[in-house]
C-alpha positions in Angstrom: 0.6 6.4 5.1 0.9 3.2 3.0 4.1 1.3 2.3 5.5 -2.2 1.6 8.5 -3.7 3.4 10.6 -6.7 2.1 13.5 -8.7 3.3 15.0 -11.7 1.6 18.6 -11.5 2.9 18.3 -14.6 5.2 16.6 -17.9 4.9 13.4 -16.1 5.7 11.2 -14.4 3.2 9.4 -11.6 5.0 6.8 -9.2 3.6 4.9 -6.4 5.5 2.4 -3.8 4.5 1.4 -0.8 6.5 -2.0 0.7 5.6 -2.7 3.7 7.7 -2.9 2.3 11.2 -3.0 -1.3 10.3 -0.1 -3.7 9.6 -0.2 -6.9 7.6 2.7 -9.3 7.5 3.7 -12.7 6.3 7.1 -14.4 7.0 8.1 -17.9 5.7 11.2 -19.9 6.3 12.1 -20.8 2.7 15.9 -21.5 2.3 17.1 -20.8 -1.2 13.5 -20.6 -2.5 12.7 -16.9 -2.1 12.2 -16.4 -5.8 9.4 -19.0 -5.7 7.5 -17.2 -2.9 8.2 -13.5 -2.9 5.9 -12.2 -5.7 3.0 -14.4 -4.5 3.5 -13.2 -0.9 3.4 -9.6 -2.1 0.2 -10.2 -4.0 -1.4 -12.1 -1.1 -0.7 -9.3 1.4 -2.2 -6.7 -0.8 -5.3 -8.9 -1.3 -5.5 -9.4 2.5 -5.3 -5.6 3.1 -7.8 -5.0 0.3 -5.8 -2.2 -1.4 -4.3 -1.8 -4.8 -0.5 -1.9 -5.2 -0.6 1.5 -6.9 -1.8 3.1 -3.7 1.5 2.8 -1.7 3.6 5.9 -0.9 7.0 4.1 -0.8 8.7 0.7 -0.6 11.4 -0.4 1.8 13.8 -3.4 1.8 16.7 -4.9 3.7 19.8 -3.9 1.9 21.9 -6.6 3.6 24.5 -7.6 4.4 23.2 -11.0 3.3 23.3 -13.6 0.6 23.9 -12.2 -2.9 20.8 -13.8 -4.5 18.5 -12.9 -1.6 19.5 -9.3 -1.3 19.4 -8.8 -5.0 15.9 -10.3 -5.2 14.5 -7.8 -2.7 16.4 -4.9 -4.4 15.0 -5.9 -7.8 11.4 -6.1 -6.5 11.7 -2.7 -4.8 13.2 -1.2 -7.9 10.3 -2.4 -10.0 7.9 -0.7 -7.6 9.9 2.5 -7.5 10.2 2.8 -11.3 6.6 1.5 -12.1 4.9 3.7 -9.5 7.4 6.6 -9.3 7.8 6.2 -5.6 10.9 6.3 -3.3 12.8 3.4 -1.9 13.9 3.2 1.7 16.7 0.8 2.6 17.4 -0.6 6.1 20.2 -2.7 7.5 19.3 -6.4 7.5 21.5 -6.9 10.6 19.4 -4.2 12.4 16.3 -6.1 11.3 17.7 -9.3 12.7 18.3 -7.5 16.0 14.8 -6.1 16.1 13.3 -9.5 15.3 15.4 -11.6 17.6 17.0 -9.7 20.5 15.4 -9.9 24.0 17.5 -7.1 25.5 17.9 -3.4 24.8 21.5 -3.5 23.5 22.1 -6.0 20.7 25.1 -7.1 18.7 24.6 -9.0 15.5 27.5 -11.1 14.1 27.5 -12.5 10.6 30.3 -14.6 9.2 31.5 -12.9 6.0 33.9 -15.7 5.2 37.3 -15.2 3.7 38.6 -14.3 7.2 36.1 -11.5 7.8 33.0 -11.0 10.0 30.4 -8.3 10.1 29.4 -6.8 13.4 26.5 -4.4 14.1 25.9 -2.8 17.5 22.4 -1.5 18.2 20.5 0.4 20.9 17.1 -1.0 20.4 15.3 1.3 22.8 16.2 4.3 20.6 16.4 2.3 17.3 19.9 3.6 17.0 22.8 2.0 15.0 25.9 2.5 17.1 28.2 0.9 14.5 28.3 -1.5 11.6 31.7 -2.7 10.4 33.5 -5.6 8.8 36.5 -6.9 10.7 39.2 -9.4 10.1 39.0 -12.4 12.4 42.3 -11.5 14.0 40.9 -8.2 15.0 38.3 -9.7 17.2 38.4 -8.6 20.8 35.9 -9.8 23.3 35.7 -6.3 24.8 33.9 -5.1 21.7 30.8 -7.0 22.8 30.8 -5.9 26.5 27.2 -5.1 27.5 25.6 -6.5 24.4 23.4 -9.5 23.9 24.9 -11.3 20.8 22.9 -12.8 17.9 24.0 -14.4 14.7 26.5 -16.9 13.3 29.0 -18.9 15.4 32.6 -18.4 14.3 34.3 -21.4 15.9 37.8 -20.5 14.7 37.9 -17.5 17.1 35.5 -19.1 19.7 32.9 -16.4 19.0 29.6 -18.1 19.9 26.6 -15.7 20.1 24.1 -15.8 22.9 21.4 -16.5 20.2 22.3 -18.5 17.1 18.7 -19.3 16.2 17.9 -15.9 14.8 15.0 -14.9 12.7 13.7 -12.1 10.5 10.3 -10.4 10.5 9.8 -7.0 8.8 6.8 -6.3 10.9 9.2 -5.3 13.6 10.6 -2.5 11.3 7.4 -0.7 10.5 7.8 2.1 13.0 11.5 2.6 12.2 10.9 2.6 8.4 8.1 5.1 8.7 10.3 7.5 10.7 13.2 7.0 8.3 11.0 7.9 5.3 9.9 11.1 7.1 13.5 11.9 8.0 14.7 11.5 4.4 11.7 13.4 3.0 12.4 16.3 5.3 16.0 16.4 4.3 15.3 16.0 0.6 17.2 12.6 0.6 14.6 10.4 -0.9 15.7 8.2 -3.9 14.3 5.8 -6.4 17.6 3.8 -6.4 18.5 0.6 -4.5 21.9 0.1 -2.8 22.2 -3.5 -1.7 25.1 -4.7 0.6 26.3 -8.2 -0.2 28.4 -10.4 2.0 31.6 -12.0 0.8 32.2 -15.7 0.2 29.9 -18.3 -1.1 28.5 -20.1 1.9 26.7 -17.4 3.9 23.9 -18.3 6.2 25.1 -21.9 6.4 22.9 -22.4 9.5 19.6 -21.4 8.1 20.0 -21.3 4.3 
């Protein structure tokens, strides 16, 4: 199986390519400059793998939540592949990708400041690649008990004294290869494959203030 993976929802621009049993990847920290690097990174990774872009079976991308421009860029690139090559698109949660790229424990909680009095919280079982829940909450709904048993990663929200265990989070789509391949097979078996992209944007105007 051959497929391309993209995520540009954070300050990182991350590209991965699975060609049968080999994985090629490239991730750069390029705050607010994804549009300058993404297409060249895609071209470079196909050159490294020695395959033609037309050979891939599907394309996958991080749907967000994340910065409007970043998520939109990855969605547009995937839509171009889907339409041009008549192949399906697989979306994955960018918060789940952060957990897979950063967490050091089996149970991970990813926290993103959605601004305007809200925050996003995703809870994940990384052993089973399972999303337990993903929701947006009002700051006044925060209860420390929500995070019991989870290693926390993401944005600090000082106003409610919510300081994650890991604030220096990263993103590398190489960590999503196995999950994405399984998700493609699951959707194919259930006749759920689509050529459409469904990005998820965060609210406010100053997302990813730490890294972007």
